[in-house]
C-alpha positions as CSV (number, residue, x, y, z in Angstrom):
1,M,-19.6,-1.2,23.3
2,E,-16.1,0.7,25.2
3,A,-14.2,3.6,24.1
4,L,-11.5,1.4,23.6
5,D,-13.4,-0.5,20.9
6,I,-14.8,2.0,19.3
7,A,-11.3,4.1,18.8
8,R,-10.1,0.8,17.6
9,W,-12.5,0.6,15.4
10,Q,-12.5,4.6,14.0
11,F,-8.3,4.2,14.0
12,G,-8.7,0.8,11.6
13,I,-11.2,2.5,9.2
14,V,-9.3,5.9,8.7
15,T,-5.8,4.0,8.4
16,V,-7.1,1.1,6.1
17,Y,-8.7,3.9,3.8
18,H,-5.5,6.1,3.7
19,F,-3.6,3.4,3.3
20,L,-5.6,2.3,0.0
21,M,-4.5,5.6,-1.6
22,V,-0.5,5.4,-0.4
23,P,0.5,2.5,-2.5
24,L,-1.1,4.0,-5.5
25,T,0.4,7.2,-5.1
26,I,4.2,5.7,-4.5
27,G,4.0,3.1,-7.1
28,L,1.9,5.1,-9.8
29,G,4.8,8.3,-8.7
30,L,7.6,6.2,-9.8
31,L,5.7,4.9,-12.6
32,V,5.4,8.1,-14.1
33,A,8.6,9.3,-13.5
34,V,9.9,6.4,-15.8
35,L,7.5,7.5,-18.2
36,Q,8.8,11.1,-18.6
37,T,12.3,10.2,-18.4
38,L,11.4,8.3,-21.3
39,W,9.8,10.7,-23.1
40,H,12.6,13.2,-22.5
41,R,15.3,10.3,-23.5
42,T,13.6,9.6,-27.2
43,G,11.0,12.4,-27.8
44,R,8.5,9.9,-28.8
45,E,5.0,11.4,-28.3
46,E,3.4,8.4,-27.0
47,Y,6.0,8.3,-23.5
48,L,4.9,12.1,-23.3
49,R,1.1,11.3,-23.8
50,A,1.2,8.2,-21.3
51,T,3.3,10.6,-18.5
52,K,0.5,13.3,-18.6
53,F,-2.4,10.9,-18.5
54,W,-1.3,8.5,-15.5
55,G,0.0,11.9,-14.2
56,K,-3.3,13.5,-14.3
57,L,-4.3,9.8,-12.3
58,F,-1.2,10.1,-9.9
59,L,-2.1,13.8,-8.8
60,I,-6.0,13.2,-7.9
61,N,-4.6,10.1,-5.7
62,F,-2.3,12.1,-4.4
63,I,-4.3,14.9,-3.3
64,M,-7.0,12.7,-1.9
65,G,-4.2,11.1,0.2
66,V,-3.2,13.8,1.6
67,A,-6.5,15.0,2.4
68,T,-7.1,11.3,4.4
69,G,-3.6,11.4,6.1
70,L,-3.7,14.5,8.0
71,V,-6.6,12.7,10.4
72,Q,-4.0,9.9,11.4
73,E,-1.6,12.3,13.6
74,F,-5.0,14.1,15.1
75,Q,-5.9,10.7,16.0
76,F,-2.9,10.1,18.4
77,G,-3.3,12.9,20.2
78,M,-7.3,12.6,20.3
79,A,-8.3,9.4,20.8
80,W,-4.8,8.0,22.0
81,S,-3.0,10.1,24.3
82,E,-1.7,7.7,26.9
83,Y,-0.2,5.8,23.7
84,S,1.1,9.3,22.3
85,R,2.6,10.3,25.8
86,F,4.1,6.7,26.2
87,V,5.9,6.3,22.6
88,G,6.6,10.5,22.4
89,D,10.1,10.2,22.7
90,V,10.8,8.1,19.9
91,F,8.0,8.9,17.7
92,G,9.4,12.6,17.9
93,A,11.9,11.9,15.2
94,P,11.1,10.4,12.3
95,L,7.4,11.6,12.7
96,A,8.9,15.1,12.3
97,M,11.2,14.1,9.4
98,E,8.5,12.8,7.6
99,S,6.5,16.2,8.1
100,L,8.5,18.8,8.2
101,L,11.5,17.2,5.6
102,A,9.8,14.1,3.2
103,F,6.3,15.6,2.9
104,F,7.7,19.0,2.4
105,V,9.8,18.3,-0.2
106,E,7.4,15.9,-1.8
107,S,4.7,18.8,-2.1
108,T,7.0,21.4,-3.2
109,F,8.5,19.5,-5.7
110,L,5.1,18.2,-7.3
111,G,3.8,21.2,-7.4
112,L,6.7,22.6,-9.5
113,W,6.3,19.7,-11.7
114,I,2.4,20.6,-11.7
115,F,2.7,23.7,-13.1
116,G,6.0,23.9,-14.3
117,W,4.9,22.4,-18.1
118,K,6.4,25.1,-20.0
119,K,7.7,27.3,-17.6
120,L,11.2,25.2,-16.8
121,P,13.5,23.3,-18.6
122,A,12.9,19.9,-19.6
123,R,15.5,18.3,-17.8
124,I,14.6,20.5,-14.5
125,H,10.9,19.7,-14.8
126,L,11.8,16.1,-14.9
127,A,13.6,16.5,-11.9
128,C,11.2,18.0,-10.0
129,L,9.2,15.1,-10.7
130,W,11.9,12.7,-9.5
131,I,12.6,14.5,-6.3
132,A,9.0,14.5,-5.7
133,V,8.6,10.9,-6.0
134,C,12.5,10.5,-3.8
135,G,10.2,12.3,-1.0
136,S,7.2,10.2,-1.1
137,I,9.4,7.3,-0.9
138,V,11.1,8.4,2.4
139,S,8.1,9.2,3.4
140,A,7.1,6.2,3.8
141,Y,10.8,5.2,5.2
142,F,10.1,7.6,7.9
143,I,6.7,6.3,8.8
144,L,7.5,3.2,8.6
145,V,10.1,3.1,11.3
146,A,7.1,4.6,13.8
147,N,5.3,1.6,12.8
148,S,8.4,-0.6,13.2
149,W,9.0,0.1,16.7
150,M,5.8,-0.6,17.8
151,Q,6.5,-4.1,16.2
152,H,9.7,-4.0,17.5
153,P,11.2,-1.5,20.3
154,V,15.2,-0.8,19.8
155,G,17.2,2.0,20.9
156,V,15.3,3.1,23.9
157,K,15.5,2.4,27.6
158,M,12.9,3.3,30.2
159,V,12.9,6.1,32.6
160,D,10.1,6.3,34.7
161,G,7.9,4.2,33.2
162,Y,8.4,5.5,30.0
163,P,11.1,4.5,26.8
164,H,13.2,7.2,25.8
165,M,15.2,6.9,23.0
166,V,19.0,6.3,23.4
167,D,20.0,5.2,20.3
168,A,18.9,6.7,17.1
169,W,20.5,4.7,14.6
170,A,19.2,1.6,16.0
171,V,15.7,2.9,15.8
172,F,16.5,3.9,11.9
173,T,18.2,1.1,11.0
174,N,15.6,-1.0,13.0
175,N,15.6,-4.3,10.6
176,T,11.9,-4.6,11.1
177,A,11.4,-1.5,9.6
178,L,14.0,-1.9,6.9
179,V,12.1,-5.3,5.8
180,A,8.9,-3.5,5.9
181,F,10.2,-0.7,3.6
182,F,11.2,-3.2,0.7
183,H,8.0,-5.1,1.6
184,T,5.8,-2.2,1.4
185,I,7.7,-0.3,-2.2
186,T,7.2,-3.7,-3.8
187,G,3.3,-3.6,-2.6
188,A,3.3,-0.3,-4.1
189,L,4.6,-1.5,-7.4
190,A,2.5,-4.6,-7.6
191,V,-0.3,-2.1,-7.3
192,A,0.5,0.5,-9.9
193,G,1.3,-2.4,-12.1
194,A,-2.0,-3.5,-11.6
195,F,-3.6,-0.1,-12.2
196,L,-1.7,0.2,-15.6
197,L,-2.9,-2.9,-17.2
198,G,-6.4,-3.0,-16.2
199,I,-7.4,0.6,-17.8
200,S,-4.7,-0.5,-20.6
201,W,-6.6,-2.9,-21.1
202,Y,-10.0,-1.4,-21.1
203,H,-9.1,1.5,-23.4
204,L,-7.0,-1.0,-25.9
205,W,-10.4,-3.2,-26.2
206,R,-12.7,0.3,-26.8
207,R,-10.5,1.0,-29.9
208,R,-11.5,-2.8,-30.9
209,R,-15.4,-2.1,-30.3
210,D,-15.1,1.0,-32.3
211,G,-13.3,-0.6,-34.7
212,I,-10.3,1.6,-34.9
213,D,-8.3,-1.1,-34.6
214,T,-8.7,-4.5,-36.0
215,V,-6.9,-7.9,-36.6
216,D,-5.6,-9.7,-39.7
217,A,-5.6,-13.2,-40.7
218,E,-3.1,-14.4,-38.0
219,G,-4.4,-12.5,-35.2
220,R,-2.0,-9.6,-35.3
221,V,-3.1,-6.0,-35.3
222,V,-4.0,-3.5,-37.6
223,V,-3.6,-0.2,-35.9
224,G,-6.4,2.8,-37.2
225,E,-7.3,6.1,-36.8
226,S,-10.6,7.8,-35.7
227,A,-11.6,11.0,-37.4
228,T,-14.0,11.3,-35.2
229,I,-13.0,10.8,-32.0
230,P,-10.1,12.9,-30.5
231,G,-7.0,11.3,-29.7
232,R,-7.7,8.0,-30.8
233,D,-4.8,7.8,-33.5
234,R,-1.4,5.0,-33.9
235,R,-0.3,6.9,-31.0
236,D,-2.9,6.3,-28.9
237,H,-2.9,2.7,-29.7
238,S,0.8,2.8,-28.3
239,V,0.6,5.0,-25.4
240,W,-2.0,2.0,-24.9
241,L,-0.2,-1.5,-25.3
242,K,3.2,0.7,-23.8
243,S,1.4,1.1,-20.5
244,L,-0.2,-2.4,-20.4
245,R,3.1,-4.2,-20.7
246,I,4.8,-1.8,-18.5
247,G,2.1,-2.9,-15.9
248,A,2.3,-6.4,-16.5
249,V,6.2,-6.7,-15.9
250,V,6.2,-4.6,-13.0
251,A,3.6,-6.4,-11.0
252,M,5.2,-9.6,-12.1
253,I,8.7,-8.1,-10.8
254,A,6.7,-6.2,-7.9
255,F,5.6,-9.9,-6.9
256,A,8.8,-11.3,-6.6
257,G,9.9,-9.2,-4.8
258,S,7.4,-8.6,-2.2
259,A,7.8,-12.6,-1.8
260,V,11.6,-11.9,-1.0
261,S,10.3,-9.8,1.5
262,G,7.5,-11.5,2.7
263,D,10.0,-14.8,3.7
264,L,12.5,-12.3,5.4
265,S,9.4,-10.2,7.2
266,G,8.0,-13.9,8.1
267,K,11.4,-15.1,9.9
268,L,11.5,-12.1,11.5
269,M,7.8,-12.2,13.1
270,F,8.9,-15.7,14.3
271,E,11.7,-14.4,16.0
272,Q,9.9,-11.1,17.4
273,Q,6.4,-12.1,17.3
274,P,6.1,-15.6,17.7
275,M,2.7,-15.4,18.8
276,K,1.0,-13.6,15.2
277,M,2.9,-16.1,13.2
278,A,1.5,-19.0,15.6
279,A,-1.8,-17.7,15.0
280,A,-1.4,-16.6,11.3
281,E,-0.8,-20.7,10.1
282,A,-3.4,-21.2,12.9
283,A,-0.3,-23.4,15.3
284,C,-1.9,-24.5,17.7
285,H,0.5,-27.1,18.7
286,D,4.2,-27.3,18.5
287,G,5.4,-28.6,14.6
288,T,7.0,-28.2,11.3
289,S,4.3,-28.4,8.7
290,F,2.4,-25.3,7.0
291,S,-1.5,-25.2,7.1
292,I,-3.2,-24.4,3.7
293,L,-6.8,-24.9,4.8
294,S,-7.7,-25.5,9.0
295,V,-11.0,-25.7,9.8
296,G,-13.0,-24.6,13.1
297,D,-13.4,-22.4,15.9
298,L,-10.5,-20.3,14.7
299,S,-11.2,-17.7,17.7
300,S,-11.1,-20.4,20.7
301,R,-8.2,-19.5,22.8
302,D,-7.2,-23.3,24.0
303,C,-7.3,-24.3,19.7
304,S,-9.2,-27.8,20.6
305,K,-11.7,-26.8,18.1
306,V,-9.5,-26.0,15.5
307,V,-8.7,-28.7,12.7
308,A,-5.7,-29.0,10.1
309,V,-7.6,-29.8,6.9
310,M,-4.6,-29.8,4.4
311,E,-1.3,-29.2,5.5
312,V,2.4,-29.1,4.0
313,P,5.3,-30.8,6.4
314,G,8.4,-29.1,7.3
315,L,7.3,-25.7,5.2
316,L,6.5,-24.0,8.0
317,S,9.5,-24.4,9.3
318,F,11.7,-23.6,6.4
319,L,9.7,-20.4,6.2
320,A,11.2,-19.7,10.0
321,H,14.9,-21.0,9.7
322,S,15.4,-22.3,6.5
323,D,15.1,-25.9,7.2
324,F,12.6,-28.6,7.0
325,S,12.9,-30.5,11.1
326,T,12.7,-26.9,13.5
327,D,9.7,-27.4,15.6
328,I,7.8,-24.1,15.9
329,K,6.1,-23.2,18.8
330,G,2.1,-23.6,18.6
331,V,-0.4,-21.3,20.8
332,N,-0.4,-23.5,23.7
333,T,3.0,-23.2,24.4
334,L,3.0,-19.9,23.8
335,V,0.7,-18.9,25.9
336,P,1.6,-20.1,29.1
337,E,5.1,-18.7,28.3
338,Y,3.4,-14.9,27.7
339,Q,1.6,-15.2,30.8
340,A,4.9,-15.8,32.7
341,K,6.9,-13.0,31.1
342,Y,3.8,-10.2,31.2
343,G,0.9,-11.3,33.3
344,A,-2.2,-13.4,33.3
345,T,-4.0,-10.2,34.2
346,L,-4.1,-6.6,33.3
347,P,-2.3,-4.8,36.4
348,D,-5.0,-3.2,38.7
349,N,-4.3,0.2,37.3
350,P,-6.7,3.0,37.3
351,I,-5.3,3.4,33.7
352,Y,-7.0,0.1,32.1
353,G,-10.5,1.2,33.7
354,S,-13.4,-1.4,33.6
355,R,-10.6,-3.8,32.0
356,A,-8.2,-3.7,35.4
357,G,-7.8,-7.4,36.5
358,Q,-9.2,-9.5,33.6
359,P,-7.4,-12.0,32.2
360,I,-5.2,-11.2,29.4
361,N,-6.0,-13.2,26.1
362,Y,-2.6,-13.0,24.3
363,V,-3.6,-15.0,21.1
364,P,-5.1,-12.3,18.1
365,V,-8.3,-12.5,16.4
366,M,-7.3,-16.2,14.7
367,P,-9.8,-15.4,11.6
368,V,-8.3,-12.0,11.1
369,T,-4.8,-12.9,11.4
370,Y,-5.1,-17.0,9.5
371,W,-7.5,-15.3,6.8
372,G,-5.2,-12.0,6.2
373,F,-2.3,-13.7,5.6
374,R,-3.5,-15.8,3.3
375,M,-5.4,-13.0,1.4
376,M,-2.6,-11.1,1.2
377,I,-0.5,-14.0,-0.7
378,G,-3.8,-14.8,-2.5
379,F,-4.2,-11.8,-4.1
380,G,-1.0,-10.5,-4.6
381,G,-0.4,-14.2,-6.5
382,L,-3.2,-13.7,-8.7
383,A,-2.2,-10.1,-9.5
384,A,0.9,-11.8,-10.6
385,L,-1.1,-14.3,-12.6
386,A,-3.3,-12.0,-14.2
387,S,0.1,-9.7,-15.9
388,A,1.6,-13.1,-17.2
389,V,-1.8,-14.0,-18.8
390,A,-1.7,-10.5,-20.1
391,L,1.6,-10.5,-21.6
392,F,1.0,-13.7,-23.6
393,A,-2.8,-12.2,-24.8
394,T,-1.5,-9.3,-25.9
395,R,1.5,-10.3,-27.7
396,K,0.1,-9.6,-31.1
397,G,-0.3,-6.1,-30.3
398,T,-4.1,-5.9,-29.0
399,V,-6.7,-7.6,-26.5
400,P,-9.0,-10.0,-27.1
401,R,-12.7,-8.8,-27.8
402,P,-15.1,-10.3,-25.5
403,K,-16.4,-7.5,-23.1
404,W,-15.8,-10.3,-20.0
405,I,-12.2,-10.4,-20.4
406,M,-12.3,-6.7,-20.1
407,R,-14.3,-6.5,-16.8
408,L,-11.7,-9.2,-15.4
409,A,-8.9,-7.1,-16.1
410,L,-10.4,-3.9,-14.4
411,L,-11.5,-6.0,-11.7
412,G,-7.9,-7.2,-11.3
413,I,-7.0,-4.0,-10.4
414,L,-8.5,-4.4,-7.1
415,A,-6.6,-7.8,-6.1
416,P,-3.3,-5.8,-5.1
417,F,-4.7,-3.2,-3.0
418,G,-6.9,-6.3,-1.4
419,A,-3.1,-7.8,-0.9
420,N,-2.2,-4.6,0.8
421,A,-4.9,-3.7,2.8
422,A,-5.2,-7.5,4.1
423,G,-1.5,-7.5,4.7
424,W,-1.2,-4.2,6.8
425,I,-4.6,-6.1,8.6
426,F,-2.8,-9.0,10.2
427,T,0.4,-6.9,10.8
428,E,-1.6,-4.9,12.9
429,M,-3.9,-7.0,14.4
430,G,-1.7,-9.6,14.6
431,R,0.0,-7.8,17.7
432,Q,-2.9,-7.4,19.7
433,P,-3.1,-7.2,23.0
434,F,0.2,-5.4,22.3
435,V,-0.3,-1.6,20.8
436,V,3.6,-1.5,21.6
437,A,4.7,-5.3,21.5
438,P,7.9,-6.4,23.5
439,N,11.1,-7.4,22.0
440,P,12.0,-11.0,23.1
441,S,15.1,-11.0,21.6
442,M,18.5,-11.4,23.0
443,S,19.3,-7.8,22.7
444,G,16.0,-6.3,23.0
445,V,14.6,-4.4,25.4
446,D,12.2,-6.8,26.8
447,Q,10.1,-4.6,29.6
448,V,9.4,-2.2,26.7
449,F,5.8,-2.8,25.5
450,M,1.9,-1.1,26.4
451,F,-0.8,-3.2,26.2
452,T,-3.5,-1.6,24.2
453,A,-6.1,-1.2,26.6
454,A,-4.0,1.4,28.3
455,A,-3.0,3.2,25.4
456,V,-6.6,5.1,24.7
457,S,-7.4,8.6,25.6
458,P,-9.0,8.4,29.7
459,G,-10.7,11.4,28.9
460,V,-12.5,10.8,25.9
461,S,-16.0,8.8,26.1
462,A,-17.6,6.0,24.3
463,G,-20.2,8.6,22.9
464,E,-17.9,11.2,21.8
465,L,-16.1,8.6,20.1
466,I,-18.8,7.3,18.3
467,F,-19.8,10.8,17.2
468,S,-16.1,11.3,15.5
469,L,-16.3,7.3,13.9
470,V,-19.7,8.6,12.0
471,A,-17.9,12.1,11.3
472,L,-15.3,10.8,9.6
473,G,-16.7,8.1,8.2
474,T,-19.0,10.1,6.7
475,V,-16.7,12.5,5.3
476,Y,-14.3,9.6,4.0
477,A,-17.1,7.8,2.4
478,V,-17.8,11.6,0.6
479,L,-14.3,11.6,-0.4
480,L,-14.6,8.2,-1.9
481,V,-17.6,8.7,-4.2
482,V,-15.8,11.9,-5.2
483,E,-12.6,10.1,-5.7
484,V,-13.9,7.1,-7.5
485,A,-16.1,9.8,-9.8
486,L,-13.0,11.7,-11.1
487,L,-10.7,8.7,-11.4
488,T,-13.4,7.9,-13.9
489,K,-14.2,10.6,-15.5
490,Y,-10.7,11.2,-16.5
491,I,-9.8,7.0,-17.0
492,R,-13.0,6.9,-19.8
493,G,-11.7,10.5,-21.6
494,G,-8.2,8.9,-21.9
495,V,-5.3,11.0,-23.1
496,P,-6.9,13.8,-24.3
497,S,-8.7,14.4,-20.7
498,A,-5.2,15.1,-19.4
499,M,-4.2,16.9,-22.5
500,P,-7.2,18.8,-24.0
501,E,-4.9,19.8,-27.1
502,L,-5.4,16.8,-28.6
503,G,-8.7,18.0,-29.6
504,H,-7.8,20.9,-31.7
505,A,-4.7,19.4,-33.7
506,P,-4.7,15.8,-34.0
507,G,-1.9,13.7,-35.3
508,G,1.9,15.2,-35.3
509,G,4.2,14.8,-32.5
510,N,7.1,16.7,-30.2
511,S,10.4,16.6,-30.6
512,K,13.1,15.7,-28.1
513,G,14.3,19.3,-28.3
514,D,11.4,20.4,-27.4
515,D,11.5,22.0,-23.6
516,D,8.3,23.0,-23.1
517,G,6.7,19.6,-22.7
518,G,3.6,20.9,-24.0
519,T,3.3,21.4,-27.4
520,R,0.4,21.1,-29.6
521,P,1.1,17.8,-32.0
522,G,1.0,19.5,-35.4
523,G,0.9,22.6,-34.2
524,E,1.6,25.8,-32.0
525,G,2.0,25.5,-28.4
526,G,-0.6,26.2,-26.1
527,D,-1.3,27.1,-22.7
528,D,-2.6,23.5,-21.0
529,V,-1.1,23.7,-17.7
530,L,-3.8,24.8,-15.9
531,A,-6.0,22.5,-18.0
532,F,-3.8,20.1,-16.9
533,A,-3.4,20.8,-13.0
534,Y,-7.5,21.1,-12.6
């Protein structure tokens, strides 16, 4: 393997790994803020318990996300210096704003929230969390501005072969970035909704297994309490039932939002990156039909061995142009057009190394784009369906007794994670062979593009990249084990794992007027700030 191939594998692995944590941080942060707001408005202790339990898991994930995200920008300089030099004038503004503004706001106010229990007035403490959550959302937007410019370069002019920003407003309001932001936030909420649903189902099932909750003749829950298990009281049942139903509703709404934003994104892709969408549909020839299932050699450049087994007539045209009759250009039509615009071979330039002068394959890896697109939709739809089933199954106040259903609920947590990961892999792999895709629109700057083969650092050897790939892969594997172990520990521990005081004074509760947010239910306030933080 050449240095370029190893660098791409390294960046892909690190990015996908990091993005497993990003949507959970954004979505779960929003839901924790909503739960604390409900506690502040109502004074009901189940919302306080939910805030601290889900907040604990949110913090674990946030810390791991920061640790893995730091490597991203280091890679730009180490493995992709030519790419960094090419995009630097454009990326400088959004990445600086993400780091110096959004991330600092997010981390500062999150720290105030963590250590502010009992120290800050309730309203100020709640505001700290909302500011931190908004900071994470703004941070995501700045990152998406940079990424979307790679997908659809705007607001620049070429000077000595490099793009220079001349219209910051165009860069920050890039229609690709606006739609991607909407799609990312809805995807994050889908992840958080499934997370709440699966874990809450597990705890409701445990209450039934342990005989704490039973059902009457009509199947309605009879909520009980345990004198021997800390925190397993009536409010504990309310925590999990409310969390489950909130998660299910959020996941369903998020899927609907993802469908809308996905449709908008698809229409932009048909216009801005027609080859990506043609490959995603295995649309080798011009037409209007959407492929439900295509088989054959999807990696074939001329598509001669790809056969559509199941199609929906007119649907592809509707996805692209909102009508059912406009022909969409297929791969075989687009390849000559790309060759005429951007060349049939890589330029004879030392920057391309041994690849200089080789033919350019403008068709991305079709198995990745085709199945990645369908996995994104399929996993998202599966999570939404599971949420609807969960709402129906818990209408009488508890979950069914069978253990295998509980295991399915826990496995369902992975579905929106899979949808998010598949979507990002499709988005980035479908852009190949460009690292900065050309803008083919009438108002675009068509000469702004960069082949991936020219982006890798020329002074980095394949051996050095293999070493960094193995080193980073090992570190990330260890971090994954640590995160899963920590999450599993605190999930199994339930609410008392985030509120140790429940083990000392079961029952009782806080009132709306309590400012400290940590008064022990039914007793004196205890200093549990460090227990919550660490």
